[in-house]
N, CA, C and O of each residue as an XYZ file, in Angstrom:
360
protein
N       0.833     -1.177      0.000
C       0.000      0.000      0.000
C       0.884      1.249      0.000
O       1.819      1.353      0.795
N       0.592      2.172     -0.873
C       1.369      3.402     -0.961
C       0.991      4.353      0.167
O      -0.174      4.415      0.559
N       1.971      5.101      0.697
C       1.650      6.070      1.746
C       0.795      7.212      1.184
O       0.913      7.580      0.015
N      -0.048      7.749      2.026
C      -0.888      8.884      1.647
C      -0.139     10.158      1.999
O       0.356     10.309      3.115
N      -0.061     11.061      1.055
C       0.646     12.324      1.284
C      -0.376     13.456      1.418
O      -1.288     13.596      0.603
N      -0.197     14.253      2.465
C      -1.062     15.404      2.715
C      -0.161     16.626      2.832
O       0.796     16.628      3.607
N      -0.468     17.662      2.063
C       0.338     18.876      2.067
C      -0.030     19.748      3.271
O      -1.101     20.353      3.309
N       0.859     19.800      4.236
C       0.662     20.677      5.386
C       1.850     21.632      5.547
O       2.097     22.151      6.636
N       2.573     21.856      4.460
C       3.720     22.767      4.496
C       3.237     24.209      4.653
O       2.214     24.606      4.095
N       3.989     24.968      5.417
C       3.666     26.370      5.644
C       4.562     27.275      4.817
O       5.644     26.879      4.385
N       4.097     28.486      4.606
C       4.932     29.508      3.989
C       5.928     30.003      5.036
O       5.658     29.901      6.232
N       7.082     30.539      4.606
C       8.109     30.950      5.573
C       7.608     31.916      6.649
O       8.014     31.808      7.806
N       6.728     32.860      6.286
C       6.262     33.825      7.287
C       5.221     33.229      8.237
O       4.890     33.849      9.247
N       4.698     32.031      7.928
C       3.741     31.377      8.810
C       4.422     30.516      9.876
O       3.840     30.256     10.928
N       5.631     30.080      9.611
C       6.332     29.158     10.509
C       6.481     29.720     11.924
O       6.218     28.983     12.875
N       6.888     30.986     12.126
C       7.025     31.478     13.501
C       5.707     31.463     14.284
O       5.717     31.338     15.509
N       4.589     31.588     13.593
C       3.290     31.619     14.265
C       2.825     30.214     14.621
O       2.355     29.968     15.732
N       2.959     29.297     13.672
C       2.491     27.921     13.849
C       3.714     27.002     13.886
O       4.075     26.418     12.865
N       4.340     26.871     15.026
C       5.622     26.176     15.117
C       5.497     24.675     15.357
O       6.374     24.071     15.975
N       4.437     24.083     14.883
C       4.258     22.631     14.903
C       4.151     22.018     16.291
O       4.321     20.807     16.436
N       3.885     22.792     17.280
C       3.591     22.203     18.579
C       2.297     22.836     19.079
O       2.091     24.043     18.959
N       1.460     22.022     19.622
C       0.141     22.472     20.046
C       0.211     23.093     21.447
O       0.373     22.371     22.431
N       0.094     24.403     21.547
C       0.051     25.013     22.877
C      -1.313     24.755     23.506
O      -2.257     24.358     22.822
N      -1.408     24.981     24.795
C      -2.689     24.775     25.447
C      -3.717     25.761     24.888
O      -4.846     25.375     24.586
N      -3.334     27.021     24.751
C      -4.217     28.036     24.173
C      -3.381     28.881     23.222
O      -2.287     29.325     23.571
N      -3.895     29.096     22.034
C      -3.183     29.925     21.063
C      -4.180     30.844     20.385
O      -5.185     30.383     19.842
N      -3.910     32.137     20.412
C      -4.752     33.121     19.752
C      -3.882     33.837     18.730
O      -2.812     34.350     19.058
N      -4.349     33.865     17.500
C      -3.598     34.486     16.416
C      -4.418     35.639     15.872
O      -5.390     35.423     15.149
N      -4.041     36.851     16.209
C      -4.721     38.051     15.736
C      -3.921     38.580     14.561
O      -2.713     38.790     14.672
N      -4.584     38.794     13.445
C      -3.869     39.174     12.230
C      -4.730     40.069     11.367
O      -5.923     40.241     11.615
N      -4.118     40.626     10.367
C      -4.847     41.383      9.362
C      -5.191     40.483      8.188
O      -4.828     39.306      8.171
N      -5.876     41.027      7.230
C      -6.235     40.257      6.046
C      -5.011     39.973      5.195
O      -4.010     40.688      5.258
N      -5.104     38.947      4.422
C      -4.066     38.558      3.459
C      -2.754     38.137      4.105
O      -1.712     38.169      3.451
N      -2.781     37.746      5.364
C      -1.557     37.302      6.033
C      -1.354     35.797      5.884
O      -0.308     35.272      6.264
N      -2.333     35.112      5.342
C      -2.232     33.665      5.203
C      -2.528     32.932      6.501
O      -2.219     31.747      6.634
N      -3.117     33.623      7.446
C      -3.373     33.032      8.753
C      -4.397     31.922      8.732
O      -4.224     30.908      9.408
N      -5.460     32.094      7.968
C      -6.496     31.068      7.922
C      -5.965     29.789      7.290
O      -6.193     28.691      7.799
N      -5.265     29.939      6.193
C      -4.704     28.780      5.507
C      -3.654     28.090      6.377
O      -3.645     26.863      6.481
N      -2.784     28.860      6.992
C      -1.758     28.303      7.870
C      -2.362     27.627      9.095
O      -1.907     26.561      9.507
N      -3.373     28.240      9.669
C      -4.028     27.642     10.836
C      -4.730     26.346     10.468
O      -4.705     25.389     11.242
N      -5.353     26.301      9.303
C      -6.022     25.076      8.861
C      -5.007     23.955      8.648
O      -5.233     22.825      9.079
N      -3.897     24.259      7.989
C      -2.865     23.240      7.776
C      -2.298     22.754      9.105
O      -2.042     21.561      9.275
N      -2.105     23.664     10.036
C      -1.583     23.288     11.343
C      -2.588     22.435     12.106
O      -2.205     21.465     12.761
N      -3.866     22.784     12.030
C      -4.901     21.993     12.706
C      -4.941     20.571     12.152
O      -5.066     19.612     12.912
N      -4.836     20.433     10.836
C      -4.821     19.104     10.221
C      -3.593     18.328     10.669
O      -3.687     17.148     11.007
N      -2.450     18.985     10.673
C      -1.212     18.297     11.074
C      -1.280     17.834     12.532
O      -0.922     16.698     12.842
N      -1.741     18.719     13.429
C      -1.850     18.339     14.833
C      -2.820     17.173     15.004
O      -2.562     16.262     15.791
N      -3.927     17.194     14.275
C      -4.904     16.105     14.384
C      -4.303     14.784     13.912
O      -4.525     13.742     14.530
N      -3.546     14.826     12.821
C      -2.936     13.607     12.297
C      -1.816     13.090     13.199
O      -1.534     11.892     13.211
N      -1.188     13.971     13.941
C      -0.089     13.571     14.821
C      -0.558     13.155     16.210
O       0.232     12.622     16.989
N      -1.818     13.385     16.532
C      -2.296     13.031     17.872
C      -2.352     11.509     18.001
O      -2.720     10.820     17.050
N      -1.993     10.990     19.160
C      -1.997      9.539     19.350
C      -3.401      8.957     19.194
O      -4.388      9.590     19.568
N      -3.479      7.770     18.650
C      -4.764      7.093     18.493
C      -5.351      6.852     19.884
O      -4.657      6.401     20.796
N      -6.618      7.154     20.027
C      -7.289      7.003     21.313
C      -7.196      8.232     22.195
O      -7.839      8.299     23.243
N      -6.397      9.207     21.777
C      -6.273     10.466     22.507
C      -6.552     11.619     21.542
O      -5.626     12.294     21.093
N      -7.822     11.840     21.227
C      -8.133     12.867     20.240
C      -7.690     14.254     20.689
O      -7.769     14.604     21.867
N      -7.233     15.015     19.736
C      -6.803     16.388     19.991
C      -8.027     17.291     19.919
O      -8.754     17.273     18.926
N      -8.255     18.067     20.948
C      -9.400     18.980     20.967
C      -8.973     20.308     20.371
O      -8.018     20.931     20.832
N      -9.697     20.737     19.332
C      -9.405     21.998     18.679
C     -10.707     22.774     18.534
O     -11.770     22.193     18.317
N     -10.611     24.072     18.656
C     -11.783     24.938     18.521
C     -11.469     26.007     17.492
O     -10.461     26.705     17.593
N     -12.348     26.129     16.492
C     -12.197     27.155     15.457
C     -13.323     28.152     15.659
O     -14.493     27.771     15.646
N     -12.993     29.409     15.842
C     -13.985     30.432     16.165
C     -13.985     31.508     15.096
O     -12.933     31.920     14.607
N     -15.184     31.958     14.740
C     -15.336     33.084     13.828
C     -16.604     33.816     14.215
O     -17.427     33.284     14.960
N     -16.768     35.026     13.720
C     -17.945     35.808     14.094
C     -19.209     35.346     13.367
O     -20.317     35.657     13.804
N     -19.056     34.607     12.260
C     -20.211     34.126     11.499
C     -20.062     32.640     11.195
O     -18.986     32.185     10.807
N     -21.144     31.887     11.372
C     -21.121     30.456     11.077
C     -20.825     30.220      9.599
O     -20.151     29.251      9.250
N     -21.318     31.090      8.737
C     -21.063     30.954      7.299
C     -19.582     30.970      6.965
O     -19.146     30.301      6.028
N     -18.810     31.726      7.724
C     -17.364     31.761      7.491
C     -16.735     30.412      7.812
O     -15.843     29.959      7.094
N     -17.188     29.767      8.879
C     -16.634     28.469      9.249
C     -16.946     27.442      8.166
O     -16.090     26.633      7.807
N     -18.169     27.475      7.648
C     -18.541     26.582      6.546
C     -17.640     26.822      5.338
O     -17.192     25.876      4.691
N     -17.381     28.082      5.043
C     -16.502     28.441      3.926
C     -15.082     27.918      4.157
O     -14.456     27.399      3.232
N     -14.573     28.049      5.378
C     -13.227     27.557      5.684
C     -13.146     26.046      5.537
O     -12.165     25.521      5.010
N     -14.178     25.343      6.003
C     -14.197     23.889      5.848
C     -14.100     23.502      4.380
O     -13.317     22.624      4.018
N     -14.881     24.144      3.544
C     -14.893     23.812      2.114
C     -13.601     24.226      1.418
O     -13.089     23.501      0.566
N     -13.079     25.389      1.783
C     -11.930     25.947      1.071
C     -10.581     25.417      1.550
O      -9.660     25.271      0.747
N     -10.449     25.130      2.832
C      -9.139     24.764      3.377
C      -9.053     23.332      3.905
O      -8.090     22.624      3.610
N     -10.042     22.902      4.678
C      -9.939     21.592      5.329
C     -10.238     20.435      4.383
O      -9.472     19.474      4.332
N     -11.342     20.508      3.631
C     -11.686     19.383      2.754
C     -10.606     19.094      1.712
O     -10.274     17.926      1.513
N     -10.041     20.096      1.038
C      -8.969     19.783      0.087
C      -7.757     19.118      0.764
O      -7.119     18.247      0.173
N      -7.446     19.523      1.980
C      -6.304     18.925      2.681
C      -6.591     17.482      3.079
O      -5.674     16.663      3.146
N      -7.854     17.168      3.344
C      -8.208     15.831      3.833
C      -8.667     14.873      2.734
O      -8.899     13.697      3.013
N      -8.802     15.342      1.502
C      -9.250     14.464      0.414
C      -8.366     13.235      0.208
O      -8.891     12.164     -0.097
N      -7.039     13.347      0.365
C      -6.219     12.133      0.222
C      -6.590     11.023      1.217
O      -6.286      9.854      0.981
N      -7.244     11.388      2.322
C      -7.682     10.393      3.298
C      -9.080      9.868      2.989
O      -9.600      9.023      3.717
N      -9.690     10.361      1.919
C     -11.028      9.925      1.554
C     -12.133     10.758      2.182
O     -13.304     10.385      2.116
N     -11.772     11.892      2.796
C     -12.782     12.770      3.393
C     -13.275     13.707      2.307
O     -12.513     14.527      1.796
N     -14.550     13.590      1.952
C     -15.122     14.420      0.902
C     -16.282     15.270      1.358
O     -16.805     16.070      0.582
N     -16.698     15.112      2.610
C     -17.830     15.874      3.140
C     -17.673     16.005      4.641
O     -16.832     15.337      5.243
N     -18.463     16.846      5.238
C     -18.471     17.024      6.687
C     -19.921     17.082      7.152
O     -20.837     17.292      6.357
N     -20.109     16.896      8.439
C     -21.456     16.927      9.019
C     -21.580     18.074      9.977
O     -22.641     18.270     10.571
């Protein structure tokens, strides 16, 4: 069976913010066009994939509008998870 590859690479300016370790609480305040949403989504996927089996990683994604969260799921999370066979969310 071939390994499944998922792109969770960050841009150079995103690395200092999302340093591949899950802090207890992390708040990232940014302006538009900083790549924060995309970087945070990739980091969330990576942390979830690295969490030990049987010990799920708890993550909370917050936005001022539910429609934005739906948009983020479609635009950032589903494409990253398609190699695992995830094509929809509930």
